C-alpha positions in Angstrom: 184.7 70.8 -40.0 183.5 71.4 -36.2 182.0 74.8 -36.2 179.7 74.1 -39.2 178.2 71.0 -37.5 177.2 73.1 -35.0 176.1 76.0 -37.0 173.6 73.2 -39.2 172.5 71.4 -35.8 170.7 74.5 -34.7 168.2 74.9 -37.4 166.1 71.3 -36.0 165.7 73.1 -32.4 164.6 76.2 -34.1 161.9 74.6 -36.3 160.4 73.1 -34.0 160.5 75.3 -31.3 158.5 77.7 -34.2 156.2 75.3 -34.3 155.4 74.1 -30.7 154.9 78.0 -30.4 152.8 78.4 -32.9 150.9 75.0 -31.9 150.5 76.3 -28.1 148.7 79.6 -29.2 146.3 77.7 -31.5 144.9 75.8 -29.0 144.8 79.3 -26.8 143.3 81.1 -29.4 140.8 77.8 -29.5 140.5 77.6 -25.8 139.5 81.4 -26.2 137.2 80.9 -28.6 135.0 78.8 -26.8 135.2 80.7 -24.5 133.7 83.3 -26.0 131.2 81.4 -27.9 129.9 80.4 -24.2 129.3 83.7 -22.9 128.0 85.0 -26.1 124.6 86.7 -27.0 124.6 86.7 -30.4 121.0 86.2 -31.2 119.9 86.1 -28.1 116.7 88.8 -26.4 117.7 91.1 -23.7 115.5 92.0 -20.8 117.0 94.6 -18.5 114.9 95.0 -15.2 116.3 97.2 -13.2 114.5 98.1 -9.9 114.1 102.0 -9.1 116.3 102.7 -6.1 113.6 103.7 -2.9 113.2 107.1 -2.3 115.4 107.9 0.4 114.4 110.7 2.8 117.2 112.7 4.6 115.0 114.0 7.9 115.7 117.4 8.9 117.8 118.2 11.3 116.0 118.8 15.1 115.4 121.9 15.7 116.1 122.4 19.2 113.9 125.9 21.1 115.3 126.3 24.8 111.9 129.0 26.1 113.6 132.8 26.6 114.0 133.4 30.7 113.3 137.4 30.6 113.0 138.6 34.1 112.0 135.7 35.4 112.3 134.3 38.5 114.3 131.2 36.8 116.5 134.0 34.8 117.6 135.7 38.3 118.4 132.7 40.2 120.3 131.4 36.9 122.0 134.9 36.4 122.7 134.8 39.8 124.3 131.0 40.1 126.3 132.1 37.3 127.8 135.1 38.6 129.0 133.6 42.1 130.2 130.0 40.4 130.1 130.2 36.5 127.2 127.7 37.2 129.4 124.8 39.5 127.4 123.4 42.2 130.2 121.3 43.5 132.8 124.6 43.6 134.3 125.5 47.3 136.1 128.7 46.8 139.2 129.7 48.7 136.8 131.1 52.4 135.5 128.0 52.4 131.5 129.1 50.0 130.2 126.8 48.6 128.2 125.7 45.6 126.6 126.9 42.5 125.8 129.9 44.6 128.2 130.2 47.2 126.7 129.6 50.5 129.3 130.2 53.7 128.3 126.9 56.0 126.4 129.7 59.1 123.7 130.7 56.7 122.9 126.6 55.5 122.8 125.6 58.9 120.3 129.0 59.6 117.7 127.0 56.9 118.2 123.3 58.0 121.3 122.2 56.3 123.9 120.9 58.5 125.3 118.4 56.4 128.3 120.2 54.0 129.1 116.9 51.5 125.3 116.2 51.1 124.7 119.9 49.9 127.6 120.0 47.9 126.0 116.9 45.9 122.9 117.3 45.4 122.3 120.4 42.7 118.1 119.7 43.6 119.2 120.5 47.3 121.2 123.9 46.7 118.1 125.2 44.6 116.2 124.6 47.4 118.8 126.2 50.0 118.9 128.8 47.4 115.2 129.0 47.3 115.1 129.4 51.5 117.2 131.7 52.1 115.7 134.4 49.6 112.4 134.0 50.9 114.1 134.5 55.0 115.6 137.8 52.9 112.4 139.1 51.9 110.8 138.4 55.0 113.9 140.4 57.0 113.8 142.9 54.1 110.0 143.2 53.9 109.7 146.8 54.7 113.4 148.1 53.0 111.5 146.6 49.9 108.8 148.6 50.4 110.6 151.6 51.1 113.1 151.9 49.1 111.6 150.1 45.6 111.6 152.4 42.1 114.2 155.1 44.4 117.4 155.7 42.8 120.6 155.7 45.1 123.7 156.4 44.2 122.6 156.3 40.9 121.1 153.0 40.6 117.2 152.4 41.1 116.3 150.3 43.8 114.2 146.8 42.9 113.2 143.7 45.0 114.8 141.9 43.0 118.4 143.8 43.1 117.9 144.0 46.9 117.5 140.1 47.4 120.0 139.2 45.5 122.8 142.6 47.4 121.2 140.2 50.4 122.5 136.9 48.9 126.0 138.3 49.0 126.6 140.6 51.5 123.3 139.2 53.9 120.1 141.3 54.9 121.5 143.2 58.0 124.0 145.0 55.6 121.6 145.8 52.6 119.5 147.4 55.4 122.8 149.8 56.4 123.4 150.1 52.9 119.5 151.7 51.8 118.9 153.4 55.0 122.4 155.2 54.9 121.1 156.7 51.7 124.4 154.3 50.1 126.7 155.6 52.4 127.6 152.2 54.4 129.0 149.8 51.5 130.0 146.8 51.6 132.6 144.8 49.1 133.0 141.1 49.7 136.0 139.3 49.5 136.9 139.7 45.7 135.9 143.1 46.7 132.5 142.8 44.6 130.3 145.5 46.1 126.8 145.5 47.0 126.1 147.9 44.8 127.2 146.3 41.9 124.5 143.0 42.9 122.0 146.1 43.1 122.4 147.2 39.3 123.0 143.7 37.7 119.9 142.6 39.0 117.7 144.9 38.8 114.6 144.6 37.4 113.8 140.4 37.6 111.1 139.1 38.5 111.0 138.0 42.2 107.0 137.5 42.9 107.8 134.0 43.1 109.1 134.2 46.5 107.0 134.0 49.2 108.7 135.8 52.5 109.0 133.7 55.2 110.6 134.3 58.8 111.5 130.6 59.3 111.8 129.9 56.1 114.0 126.1 56.0 114.7 123.6 53.4 112.1 120.4 53.1 114.5 118.5 51.8 114.4 115.1 52.7 118.5 113.9 54.5 119.0 117.7 54.3 119.9 117.4 57.6 
């Protein structure tokens, strides 16, 4: 008897649940229909006015045109500076030669520079030193330039720029010895670079810009 009571007592609960579910679903659908009706566009005249997107102009990449150095004085000194130090203004090699053009302290004193720290930290001063040294060497070797220019020694054509480059490496005195001995009296620096190599590597540049000056000094503020 208890089993039957339990069995039939479930029916009212199940019926109530079905009724509640149906009622809730109906309410949800009605609410949804209300929301849809609020946002409905049925019967409305719609106008779409979408502005055109602005035209975007992409600038062309800037083209940098570097000057052609050719065989100018600027090309000469830059090539020599690169050979000497890779163009590094602050380098000091194992023999104590300093800067982009690898000057020794003795040469710097001759052209009026006594402050090595100032020299190493001032690229403009180093460029001025290069010109002053070239100017002085050109005066010392003036007669040798006139005498040996365009001649061949050891299969190498002698040029003014080659002579000045060799003088930068070895000093004007060693260049004189090489030229006047017909190449028999040579010179190599501490790294084994020969004077002959500089005659060949730096031949044919226009060094007419360099004015010969026996007493060439660096005219630079605080150079001494």
